[in-house]
C-alpha positions as CSV (number, residue, x, y, z in Angstrom):
1,X,17.9,-33.7,35.5
2,X,20.1,-37.2,36.0
3,X,19.8,-38.2,32.5
4,X,21.4,-34.9,31.4
5,X,23.9,-35.4,33.8
6,X,24.9,-38.5,33.2
7,X,25.1,-38.0,29.4
8,X,27.6,-35.1,30.1
9,X,29.7,-37.1,32.3
10,X,29.9,-39.6,29.7
11,X,30.8,-37.1,27.0
12,X,33.9,-35.7,29.5
13,X,34.9,-39.0,29.9
14,X,35.2,-40.0,26.1
15,X,36.9,-36.8,25.6
16,X,39.5,-37.4,28.7
17,X,40.3,-40.8,26.7
18,X,40.7,-39.4,23.4
19,X,43.0,-37.2,24.4
20,X,45.2,-39.5,26.4
21,X,45.1,-41.5,22.9
22,X,46.4,-38.8,21.0
23,X,49.6,-38.2,24.0
24,X,50.5,-41.9,24.6
25,X,50.2,-42.9,20.7
26,X,53.2,-40.4,19.4
27,X,54.7,-43.2,17.1
28,X,51.3,-44.0,15.7
29,X,49.7,-41.2,13.3
30,X,47.0,-42.9,12.3
31,X,45.9,-43.8,15.8
32,X,46.1,-40.3,16.7
33,X,44.5,-38.5,13.7
34,X,41.6,-41.3,14.0
35,X,41.4,-39.9,17.5
36,X,41.4,-36.0,16.6
37,X,38.8,-36.9,13.9
38,X,36.7,-38.5,16.5
39,X,36.8,-35.3,19.2
40,X,35.7,-33.4,16.1
41,X,32.7,-35.0,15.7
42,X,31.9,-34.8,19.6
43,X,32.6,-31.1,19.5
44,X,31.2,-29.8,15.9
45,X,28.3,-27.6,16.8
46,X,27.9,-28.5,20.1
47,X,29.1,-25.3,22.1
48,X,28.6,-27.7,25.7
49,X,31.2,-30.1,24.4
50,X,33.9,-27.5,23.7
51,X,33.5,-25.9,27.2
52,X,33.9,-29.8,28.6
53,X,37.5,-30.0,26.3
54,X,38.2,-26.6,27.4
55,X,38.2,-27.6,31.1
56,X,40.4,-30.7,30.3
57,X,43.1,-28.5,28.7
58,X,42.3,-30.2,25.3
59,X,42.3,-27.2,23.3
60,X,46.0,-25.6,24.6
61,X,46.9,-29.4,23.6
62,X,46.1,-29.4,20.4
63,X,47.3,-26.1,19.9
64,X,50.6,-27.3,21.0
65,X,50.7,-30.2,18.8
66,X,49.9,-28.3,15.7
67,X,53.3,-26.7,16.2
68,X,55.0,-29.7,17.3
69,X,57.8,-30.8,14.9
70,X,57.8,-34.1,16.3
71,X,54.6,-35.3,14.8
72,X,53.4,-36.2,11.5
73,X,52.6,-33.7,9.2
74,X,49.1,-35.2,9.1
75,X,48.6,-35.0,12.5
76,X,49.1,-31.4,12.6
77,X,46.9,-30.8,9.9
78,X,44.1,-32.8,11.8
79,X,44.7,-31.0,14.8
80,X,44.9,-27.3,13.0
81,X,41.2,-28.4,11.5
82,X,39.8,-29.5,14.9
83,X,41.0,-26.0,16.0
84,X,39.0,-24.6,13.6
85,X,35.9,-26.5,14.3
86,X,36.2,-25.6,18.3
87,X,36.5,-22.2,17.6
88,X,33.7,-22.2,15.2
89,X,31.6,-23.9,18.0
90,X,32.3,-22.2,20.8
91,X,32.5,-17.8,20.9
92,X,34.8,-18.2,24.4
93,X,37.4,-20.8,22.5
94,X,37.7,-18.1,19.5
95,X,38.2,-15.4,21.9
96,X,41.0,-17.5,23.7
97,X,42.7,-18.0,20.8
98,X,42.6,-14.6,19.0
99,X,45.9,-14.2,20.4
100,X,49.1,-12.3,18.6
101,X,51.4,-15.1,18.5
102,X,48.7,-17.4,16.9
103,X,48.2,-15.0,14.0
104,X,51.7,-14.9,13.9
105,X,52.6,-18.9,13.7
106,X,49.4,-18.8,10.9
107,X,51.5,-16.3,8.7
108,X,54.4,-17.9,9.0
109,X,52.8,-21.6,8.0
110,X,51.5,-19.8,4.8
111,X,54.2,-17.9,3.3
112,X,56.6,-21.6,3.6
113,X,56.8,-22.5,-0.5
114,X,57.6,-25.8,0.6
115,X,54.4,-26.2,3.1
116,X,51.8,-29.1,2.0
117,X,48.6,-27.1,0.4
118,X,46.1,-29.2,2.4
119,X,48.1,-27.6,5.9
120,X,48.0,-24.3,4.2
121,X,43.9,-25.0,3.5
122,X,43.4,-25.7,6.7
123,X,45.5,-22.7,8.0
124,X,43.5,-20.5,6.0
125,X,40.6,-22.3,7.4
126,X,41.4,-21.6,10.9
127,X,42.4,-18.0,10.0
128,X,38.6,-17.6,8.4
129,X,37.3,-18.7,11.7
130,X,39.2,-16.6,13.9
131,X,38.1,-13.3,12.0
132,X,34.7,-14.4,10.8
133,X,32.5,-12.1,12.7
134,X,35.2,-10.6,15.4
135,X,36.6,-7.2,15.1
136,X,39.8,-8.3,17.3
137,X,40.4,-11.2,15.0
138,X,39.9,-8.5,11.8
139,X,42.7,-6.4,13.8
140,X,45.7,-9.1,14.2
141,X,45.0,-10.0,10.7
142,X,46.2,-6.9,9.5
143,X,48.8,-5.8,12.2
144,X,50.5,-9.4,11.8
145,X,50.7,-9.1,7.8
146,X,48.0,-11.9,7.4
147,X,45.8,-10.1,5.2
148,X,48.9,-9.5,2.7
149,X,49.7,-12.9,2.8
150,X,45.7,-13.7,2.0
151,X,45.9,-11.1,-1.2
152,X,49.2,-12.5,-2.3
153,X,47.7,-16.0,-2.2
154,X,44.3,-15.0,-4.1
155,X,46.3,-13.5,-7.0
156,X,48.2,-17.0,-7.3
157,X,46.4,-19.7,-6.3
158,X,43.5,-18.7,-9.5
159,X,43.0,-22.5,-10.9
160,X,42.3,-21.2,-14.1
161,X,45.0,-21.7,-17.2
162,X,44.7,-18.3,-19.6
163,X,45.0,-20.8,-22.2
164,X,42.0,-23.0,-22.0
165,X,40.1,-21.5,-19.3
166,X,39.5,-24.9,-17.5
167,X,38.7,-25.3,-14.2
168,X,41.9,-28.0,-12.4
169,X,39.9,-29.6,-10.1
170,X,42.7,-30.3,-7.5
171,X,43.7,-28.8,-3.9
172,X,44.7,-25.3,-5.8
173,X,41.2,-25.0,-6.4
174,X,39.9,-25.4,-2.5
175,X,42.9,-23.4,-1.5
176,X,42.0,-20.5,-3.8
177,X,38.5,-20.7,-2.5
178,X,39.4,-21.0,1.0
179,X,41.4,-17.7,0.8
180,X,38.3,-16.1,-0.9
181,X,36.3,-17.0,2.1
182,X,38.9,-15.6,4.3
183,X,39.2,-12.6,2.6
184,X,35.5,-12.0,3.1
185,X,35.5,-12.2,6.6
186,X,38.6,-10.2,7.1
187,X,37.0,-7.2,5.7
188,X,33.3,-7.5,6.2
189,X,30.7,-8.7,9.2
190,X,31.5,-6.4,10.6
191,X,32.6,-4.0,8.4
192,X,36.1,-2.9,8.0
193,X,36.9,-0.1,6.0
194,X,40.9,-0.1,6.3
195,X,40.5,-4.0,5.2
196,X,38.3,-3.1,2.1
197,X,40.6,-0.2,0.8
198,X,43.8,-2.9,1.4
199,X,41.4,-5.2,-1.2
200,X,41.4,-2.8,-3.8
201,X,44.8,-4.2,-5.3
202,X,42.6,-7.3,-5.8
203,X,40.3,-5.6,-8.9
204,X,42.5,-5.9,-11.7
205,X,43.1,-9.1,-11.4
206,X,39.2,-10.0,-10.4
207,X,38.4,-7.8,-13.9
208,X,40.4,-9.9,-15.8
209,X,39.3,-13.3,-14.5
210,X,35.9,-12.4,-15.5
211,X,36.7,-11.7,-18.9
212,X,39.0,-15.1,-19.2
213,X,35.9,-17.5,-17.8
214,X,34.3,-18.8,-21.1
215,X,32.7,-21.6,-19.2
216,X,31.0,-20.1,-16.5
217,X,30.1,-22.0,-13.1
218,X,28.4,-22.0,-10.4
219,X,31.9,-22.9,-8.1
220,X,34.0,-20.2,-9.7
221,X,31.9,-17.4,-10.0
222,X,30.3,-17.7,-6.1
223,X,34.2,-17.3,-4.7
224,X,34.9,-14.0,-7.1
225,X,31.1,-12.2,-6.6
226,X,31.8,-12.8,-2.7
227,X,34.8,-11.3,-2.7
228,X,33.9,-8.4,-5.0
229,X,30.1,-7.7,-3.0
230,X,31.9,-7.8,1.0
231,X,34.7,-5.7,-0.3
232,X,32.4,-3.0,-2.2
233,X,30.0,-3.2,0.6
234,X,28.7,0.1,1.9
235,X,31.8,1.9,1.1
236,X,31.6,4.7,-1.7
237,X,35.5,5.2,-2.4
238,X,35.5,0.8,-3.0
239,X,32.8,1.0,-5.3
240,X,34.2,4.1,-7.2
241,X,37.7,2.2,-7.4
242,X,35.9,-0.9,-8.8
243,X,33.9,0.8,-11.5
244,X,36.9,2.9,-12.3
245,X,39.4,0.0,-13.3
246,X,36.4,-1.3,-15.6
247,X,35.0,-3.9,-12.9
248,X,31.8,-2.9,-13.0
249,X,31.3,-2.9,-17.1
250,X,32.4,-6.3,-17.2
251,X,30.3,-7.8,-14.6
252,X,27.3,-6.0,-16.0
253,X,28.2,-7.5,-19.7
254,X,28.8,-11.2,-17.7
255,X,25.6,-10.7,-16.6
256,X,23.8,-9.5,-19.8
257,X,25.7,-12.8,-21.6
258,X,24.5,-15.1,-18.5
259,X,21.2,-13.7,-18.1
260,X,19.8,-14.2,-21.7
261,X,20.2,-18.5,-21.1
262,X,18.1,-17.7,-17.9
263,X,14.5,-19.0,-19.5
264,X,16.2,-22.2,-21.0
265,X,18.9,-23.0,-18.4
266,X,18.7,-23.7,-14.5
267,X,22.9,-22.9,-14.7
268,X,22.4,-19.7,-15.8
269,X,19.3,-18.6,-13.6
270,X,21.4,-19.4,-10.7
271,X,24.7,-17.5,-11.9
272,X,22.5,-14.9,-13.2
273,X,21.2,-14.2,-9.2
274,X,24.7,-14.8,-8.0
275,X,25.8,-11.7,-10.3
276,X,22.7,-9.7,-9.4
277,X,23.4,-9.9,-5.5
278,X,27.1,-8.8,-6.4
279,X,25.8,-5.7,-8.7
280,X,23.6,-4.6,-6.0
281,X,26.2,-4.3,-3.7
282,X,28.2,-2.6,-5.9
283,X,25.4,0.2,-6.9
284,X,23.9,0.6,-2.9
285,X,23.8,3.8,-1.6
286,X,25.3,5.3,-4.7
287,X,23.1,7.1,-7.1
288,X,26.0,8.0,-9.7
289,X,26.9,4.8,-10.4
290,X,23.5,3.2,-10.5
291,X,22.3,5.9,-12.5
292,X,25.4,5.1,-15.2
293,X,24.0,1.4,-15.4
294,X,20.3,2.7,-17.6
295,X,23.1,2.4,-20.8
296,X,22.9,-1.1,-20.6
297,X,19.3,-1.6,-20.7
298,X,19.6,-3.5,-17.3
299,X,16.1,-3.2,-15.6
300,X,15.1,-4.8,-19.2
301,X,17.2,-8.0,-18.1
302,X,16.3,-7.9,-14.6
303,X,12.4,-8.1,-15.2
304,X,13.4,-11.1,-17.6
305,X,15.2,-12.6,-14.9
306,X,12.3,-12.2,-12.8
307,X,9.8,-13.6,-15.3
308,X,12.1,-17.1,-15.7
309,X,10.5,-20.4,-14.9
310,X,13.7,-21.3,-13.0
311,X,14.2,-18.3,-10.8
312,X,13.8,-19.4,-6.9
313,X,11.3,-17.8,-5.2
314,X,13.6,-17.2,-2.2
315,X,16.0,-15.0,-4.7
316,X,13.1,-13.2,-6.2
317,X,13.8,-10.4,-3.1
318,X,17.4,-9.8,-4.8
319,X,16.1,-9.2,-7.9
320,X,13.6,-6.9,-6.5
321,X,16.0,-4.9,-4.4
322,X,18.1,-4.3,-7.3
323,X,15.3,-3.0,-9.7
324,X,14.6,-0.6,-6.6
325,X,18.1,0.6,-6.6
326,X,18.2,1.4,-10.3
327,X,14.5,2.7,-10.2
328,X,15.2,4.9,-7.4
329,X,18.9,6.6,-8.7
330,X,17.5,7.6,-12.5
331,X,14.1,8.3,-13.9
332,X,15.6,6.3,-17.2
333,X,15.7,2.9,-15.0
334,X,12.2,3.7,-14.1
335,X,11.3,4.5,-17.8
336,X,12.6,1.3,-18.7
337,X,10.6,-0.4,-16.3
338,X,7.0,0.9,-17.1
339,X,8.0,0.6,-20.8
340,X,8.5,-3.1,-20.5
341,X,5.3,-3.7,-18.5
342,X,7.1,-4.1,-14.8
343,X,4.2,-2.5,-13.0
344,X,1.5,-4.6,-13.3
345,X,4.4,-7.6,-11.9
346,X,5.2,-5.3,-9.3
347,X,1.6,-4.9,-8.2
348,X,1.3,-9.1,-8.5
349,X,4.1,-9.3,-6.2
350,X,2.5,-6.9,-3.9
351,X,-0.8,-8.8,-4.1
352,X,-0.2,-12.0,-4.1
353,X,3.1,-12.6,-2.9
354,X,3.7,-14.5,0.6
355,X,7.1,-13.1,1.5
356,X,6.4,-9.7,3.3
357,X,10.1,-8.4,2.1
358,X,8.7,-9.4,-1.6
359,X,6.0,-7.1,-0.7
360,X,8.0,-4.0,0.7
361,X,10.3,-4.1,-2.1
362,X,8.0,-4.4,-5.2
363,X,5.9,-1.3,-3.0
364,X,9.2,0.8,-3.1
365,X,9.4,0.3,-6.7
366,X,6.0,1.3,-7.2
367,X,6.4,4.7,-4.8
368,X,9.7,5.3,-7.0
369,X,8.3,4.9,-10.6
370,X,5.4,7.5,-10.1
371,X,7.3,10.7,-11.7
372,X,8.2,7.9,-14.8
373,X,4.3,6.5,-15.2
374,X,2.8,10.3,-15.5
375,X,5.9,11.5,-17.9
376,X,5.3,8.2,-19.9
377,X,1.9,9.4,-20.2
378,X,2.9,12.5,-22.6
379,X,6.5,12.2,-23.5
380,X,6.6,8.4,-24.1
381,X,3.4,8.0,-26.2
382,X,5.5,10.8,-28.6
383,X,8.7,9.0,-29.0
384,X,6.6,6.2,-30.0
385,X,4.9,7.9,-32.9
386,X,8.2,9.2,-33.8
387,X,8.9,5.9,-34.8
388,X,5.7,5.4,-36.2
389,X,5.1,5.8,-40.1
390,X,2.0,8.1,-39.6
391,X,2.1,9.7,-36.4
392,X,-0.3,12.6,-37.4
393,X,-3.0,10.0,-38.7
394,X,-2.5,8.4,-34.8
395,X,-3.4,11.5,-32.9
396,X,-6.1,12.9,-34.8
397,X,-7.7,9.2,-34.1
398,X,-6.7,9.7,-30.7
399,X,-8.4,13.4,-30.3
400,X,-11.5,12.5,-32.7
401,X,-12.1,9.9,-29.8
402,X,-11.5,12.0,-26.9
403,X,-14.2,14.3,-28.7
404,X,-16.3,12.0,-29.3
405,X,-16.2,10.4,-25.2
406,X,-16.9,14.2,-24.2
407,X,-20.0,14.5,-26.7
408,X,-21.5,11.4,-25.1
409,X,-21.1,12.2,-21.9
410,X,-22.8,16.0,-22.0
411,X,-25.6,14.0,-24.1
412,X,-26.4,11.8,-21.2
413,X,-26.5,14.4,-18.8
414,X,-28.4,16.7,-20.5
415,X,-30.9,13.7,-21.2
416,X,-30.7,13.3,-17.2
417,X,-31.5,17.1,-16.6
418,X,-34.1,16.7,-18.7
419,X,-35.6,13.9,-16.8
420,X,-35.3,15.5,-13.6
421,X,-36.7,18.8,-14.8
422,X,-39.6,16.9,-16.3
423,X,-40.2,15.2,-13.0
424,X,-39.9,18.5,-11.0
425,X,-42.5,20.2,-13.0
426,X,-45.0,17.5,-12.6
427,X,-44.3,18.1,-8.9
428,X,-44.6,21.9,-8.9
429,X,-47.5,22.5,-11.6
430,X,-49.6,19.6,-11.4
431,X,-53.1,21.2,-12.8
432,X,-52.5,23.2,-16.3
433,X,-55.5,24.7,-15.4
434,X,-54.4,25.9,-12.2
435,X,-52.6,29.6,-12.3
436,X,-49.0,29.7,-13.4
437,X,-46.6,28.5,-10.6
438,X,-43.6,30.8,-10.1
439,X,-40.2,29.7,-10.1
440,X,-38.8,29.5,-6.7
441,X,-36.2,31.7,-5.1
442,X,-32.9,30.6,-5.3
443,X,-31.6,28.4,-2.4
444,X,-28.7,29.2,-0.2
445,X,-25.0,27.1,-1.0
446,X,-25.5,24.6,1.5
447,X,-29.7,24.0,0.8
448,X,-29.0,23.8,-2.9
449,X,-26.5,20.7,-2.1
450,X,-29.3,18.6,-0.3
451,X,-31.6,16.3,-2.3
452,X,-34.4,18.2,-1.7
453,X,-37.0,19.7,-4.5
454,X,-39.3,23.0,-3.8
455,X,-43.0,23.6,-3.9
456,X,-44.5,26.8,-4.7
457,X,-47.8,27.4,-3.3
458,X,-50.2,29.9,-5.1
459,X,-50.5,33.1,-3.4
460,X,-53.7,32.9,-1.3
461,X,-56.2,35.9,-0.9
462,X,-56.3,37.3,2.6
463,X,-59.6,37.0,4.6
464,X,-61.5,40.1,5.9
465,X,-60.8,40.4,9.6
466,X,-64.0,41.1,11.9
467,X,-63.9,44.8,11.5
468,X,-64.0,44.4,7.2
469,X,-60.4,45.3,6.5
470,X,-58.9,43.4,4.0
471,X,-56.6,43.2,1.7
472,X,-54.7,41.4,-0.5
473,X,-51.0,40.1,-0.6
474,X,-48.4,41.7,-2.6
475,X,-47.1,39.1,-4.5
476,X,-44.8,37.0,-2.9
477,X,-45.3,33.2,-2.9
478,X,-44.9,31.1,0.3
479,X,-41.8,28.4,-0.1
480,X,-41.5,25.2,1.2
481,X,-38.9,22.2,0.7
482,X,-39.8,19.2,0.8
483,X,-37.5,16.0,1.4
484,X,-37.6,13.5,-1.5
485,X,-37.5,10.6,0.3
486,X,-40.5,11.6,2.5
487,X,-41.5,14.9,1.1
488,X,-41.6,16.8,4.4
489,X,-42.4,20.6,4.6
490,X,-39.4,22.2,6.3
491,X,-40.3,25.5,8.2
492,X,-36.3,25.9,8.3
493,X,-36.2,26.4,4.6
494,X,-39.4,28.9,4.5
495,X,-37.2,31.2,7.2
496,X,-34.5,31.1,4.5
497,X,-36.4,31.5,1.6
498,X,-38.3,34.4,3.0
499,X,-35.2,36.4,2.9
500,X,-35.1,36.6,-0.7
501,X,-39.1,37.2,-1.3
502,X,-41.1,40.5,-0.3
503,X,-40.5,42.8,3.0
504,X,-41.6,40.6,5.8
505,X,-44.3,42.8,6.9
506,X,-46.6,42.1,4.0
507,X,-46.2,38.2,4.6
508,X,-46.4,38.6,8.0
509,X,-50.5,39.9,7.5
510,X,-51.3,36.9,6.1
511,X,-51.9,35.2,9.7
512,X,-53.5,36.9,12.6
513,X,-52.0,36.3,16.1
514,X,-54.8,34.8,18.2
515,X,-54.6,35.8,21.9
516,X,-52.3,33.8,24.3
517,X,-54.1,31.0,26.2
518,X,-51.3,28.8,26.1
519,X,-50.2,27.2,29.1
520,X,-46.9,28.5,30.8
521,X,-45.1,25.3,30.8
522,X,-45.2,25.5,27.1
523,X,-42.2,27.7,26.5
524,X,-40.0,24.4,27.5
525,X,-41.1,22.9,24.5
526,X,-38.2,23.7,21.5
527,X,-39.0,20.7,19.6
528,X,-41.8,19.8,17.1
529,X,-42.2,16.7,15.1
530,X,-45.1,18.2,12.7
531,X,-44.6,20.6,9.6
532,X,-48.2,22.0,11.0
533,X,-47.0,22.8,14.5
534,X,-43.5,24.2,13.3
535,X,-45.8,27.1,11.2
536,X,-47.7,27.4,14.2
537,X,-44.6,28.0,16.4
538,X,-43.1,30.2,13.7
539,X,-46.1,32.3,13.6
540,X,-46.3,32.6,17.1
541,X,-43.0,34.0,17.2
542,X,-43.9,37.1,14.9
543,X,-44.1,40.7,17.0
544,X,-47.9,41.6,18.0
545,X,-47.2,44.8,16.2
546,X,-47.0,43.7,12.7
547,X,-50.8,42.2,12.4
548,X,-52.8,44.4,11.1
549,X,-55.7,41.9,11.5
550,X,-58.8,41.4,14.1
551,X,-57.6,39.2,17.3
552,X,-60.7,37.2,17.3
553,X,-60.4,33.8,18.5
554,X,-62.4,30.3,17.3
555,X,-62.9,27.1,18.8
556,X,-59.9,26.0,18.0
557,X,-57.8,28.8,19.3
558,X,-59.1,28.0,22.9
559,X,-58.2,24.2,22.8
560,X,-55.1,23.4,25.3
561,X,-52.0,21.7,23.9
562,X,-52.6,18.1,24.8
563,X,-56.0,18.3,22.7
564,X,-54.7,19.9,19.9
565,X,-51.3,18.0,18.3
566,X,-50.0,17.7,15.0
567,X,-52.0,14.4,14.5
568,X,-55.4,15.6,15.5
569,X,-55.2,19.0,14.0
570,X,-56.7,18.4,10.9
571,X,-59.7,16.1,12.4
572,X,-60.5,18.6,14.9
573,X,-60.2,21.6,12.5
574,X,-62.5,20.1,9.8
575,X,-65.2,19.2,12.4
576,X,-65.6,23.2,13.3
577,X,-68.1,25.3,11.9
578,X,-66.1,28.7,12.6
579,X,-62.7,29.0,12.5
580,X,-60.5,32.5,12.7
581,X,-58.3,33.7,9.9
582,X,-55.4,31.8,10.9
583,X,-57.0,28.6,11.3
584,X,-58.7,28.7,8.3
585,X,-56.0,29.9,5.6
586,X,-53.6,26.5,7.5
587,X,-57.1,24.6,6.4
588,X,-57.0,25.8,3.1
589,X,-53.6,25.6,2.7
590,X,-53.3,21.4,3.7
591,X,-56.0,20.7,1.9
592,X,-54.5,21.8,-1.5
593,X,-51.3,20.2,-0.4
594,X,-53.5,17.0,-0.2
595,X,-55.1,17.5,-3.6
596,X,-52.1,18.4,-5.0
597,X,-50.3,15.4,-4.0
598,X,-53.1,13.4,-5.1
599,X,-53.6,14.7,-8.5
600,X,-50.0,14.2,-9.2
601,X,-50.4,10.0,-8.0
602,X,-53.4,10.0,-10.6
603,X,-51.6,11.7,-13.6
604,X,-48.2,9.3,-13.0
605,X,-51.0,6.1,-13.0
606,X,-52.7,7.6,-16.2
607,X,-49.3,7.8,-17.9
608,X,-48.0,4.3,-17.0
609,X,-51.4,2.8,-18.5
610,X,-51.4,5.0,-21.9
611,X,-47.5,3.4,-22.1
612,X,-48.7,-0.8,-21.3
613,X,-51.6,-0.1,-23.6
614,X,-51.0,1.2,-26.8
615,X,-54.1,0.2,-28.5
616,X,-56.8,2.5,-28.4
617,X,-59.3,-0.3,-28.3
618,X,-57.8,-1.8,-25.4
619,X,-57.7,1.1,-23.4
620,X,-61.2,0.8,-21.8
621,X,-60.2,-2.0,-18.9
622,X,-57.4,-0.1,-17.3
623,X,-59.4,3.4,-17.9
624,X,-62.4,1.8,-16.0
625,X,-59.9,0.3,-13.2
626,X,-58.2,4.1,-12.9
627,X,-61.5,5.6,-12.6
628,X,-62.6,3.0,-9.8
629,X,-59.4,4.1,-8.3
630,X,-59.9,7.4,-8.6
631,X,-63.3,7.4,-6.7
632,X,-62.4,5.4,-4.2
633,X,-59.6,7.5,-3.5
634,X,-62.0,10.4,-3.4
635,X,-64.2,8.5,-1.1
636,X,-61.5,7.7,1.3
637,X,-59.0,11.2,1.2
638,X,-60.8,12.8,3.9
639,X,-60.5,9.5,6.0
640,X,-57.1,9.0,6.5
641,X,-54.8,10.4,8.8
642,X,-51.9,12.6,7.4
643,X,-50.0,10.0,9.8
644,X,-50.4,7.4,6.6
645,X,-48.2,9.1,4.4
646,X,-44.3,9.0,4.6
647,X,-43.9,12.5,4.1
648,X,-45.3,12.9,7.9
649,X,-41.8,11.4,9.1
650,X,-39.4,13.6,10.2
651,X,-37.1,14.8,13.2
652,X,-36.3,18.0,12.0
653,X,-35.7,20.5,14.4
654,X,-37.6,24.3,13.9
């Protein structure tokens, strides 16, 4: 803290001594000029030091010195230049200098024909600082006539001869460049529409300059393009005025001439970027002017500029924004970008460029080109074929290729359906000697979408009840759905299929309802993990009036719920000698299903062996192995638990 305070005090002391030097050395202009330049160096871009000078009264002293008639002209120029530096570094200093009398003095100095060019140049610099980013300064420049004087200087000090078109490296060029900057600050940042309209009078001269410059350079194009861009920016009236006088067309032609060498010349690439930025300001938010540029093939040249190896990555955004304004304005620009292969480049910028602004610009261009992408698929192809010598032959080739592709797709689909049908037939009809399987009833739409296969159980003879009465089923098959992943039987599918089958009373007579021996607590149980339990629960829901058989019970009927589960039912039922009709039918159905799965596995193994062993003489080994596997499965099938099979795992609800 003490060190900063000491530095501030030291700077204040230095400034005070320098001001005293300027005051006391009135007869020595060189010392005065050197002291003023030292003040300039101390205060340049240092706001705090300017505040110190203001507290010492240095700003007012320098202004009075610039107006004095007794000091040397070089001292006046240096004083004005130092004032500009102070105003540029400190906004409070700028506001204190934004007074009408100061602008009037600047206008009077610029109007003097005998004033030195350097003095005019530093006066224009001070004027530029006072109007830049300052609405009050822009207003004072208009009311005091400074803007008109700047326009006159801009026209009369253009540093080119219409004869040899060579740039004159002199103070005239420096004055002209300073005037251009002052005009740009007077009409924009912030935007001043009145100032922009006043600058429209300079457009014919600008058009002439663009046509006269045969050896383009950055030093000459930059002031011209900056003036055009600031004057037409966000002002449709001024944009139309620039296009009406032929300035927009001239600018486009200059761009086409310069951009053609952008890939081989660094200077041409830099000039192209400057002109592209100006062109973007001329067509922003003006779709009418932007769409009219399609006749020049502007998008093609901008795409060529993007591919230039000399293009700076920082300038890529300006080119992309101009392309986006064109593609947004008309579909013709979009077609030009698509036809020249611009979309892949936009995708590359979107995915690989590190700048977020470039990615946003590329995204915007891709969005604007959607319609062109679709239209070129039909219209663009036809136009190319019209120019070709054999359009009909090419079209026929396209059609034949498409038909061949469709034919191959249909053939592949048929093969896949055939394989699926064969697998399904192997599952539905595992044994040819057994009665023919009936086709399954159509599933509801929500069931057909699932990945499941249907198994058809053969019609079963109804057992004779205890009274000797019996009968046969009237023809309906009991359908059950098996999950491909586990092969589990879904009782919900049984109920859905029963709606499309024979009358329910006939099917319900298949099972006899036993006497109710279940504990009262079992009513709270609503979920079962076993297919046989769901079958039993489903049967238990059938009204007693629908049963036509006896109500006899077997040993399995009197067992408690804890003793009989889905995992122990098969073993307990096989150990009983006598069973009621319901349990006997369930046991027979379970046995048939197990044998069906077993036979299907044996046939699949036989097929694989037959494919691997094509030679009949060498088929004995695999056949013997298959026979042993068959006998082992036969011997152990009754000792396996149903829970060993993957199709036992299911968590569905009844």
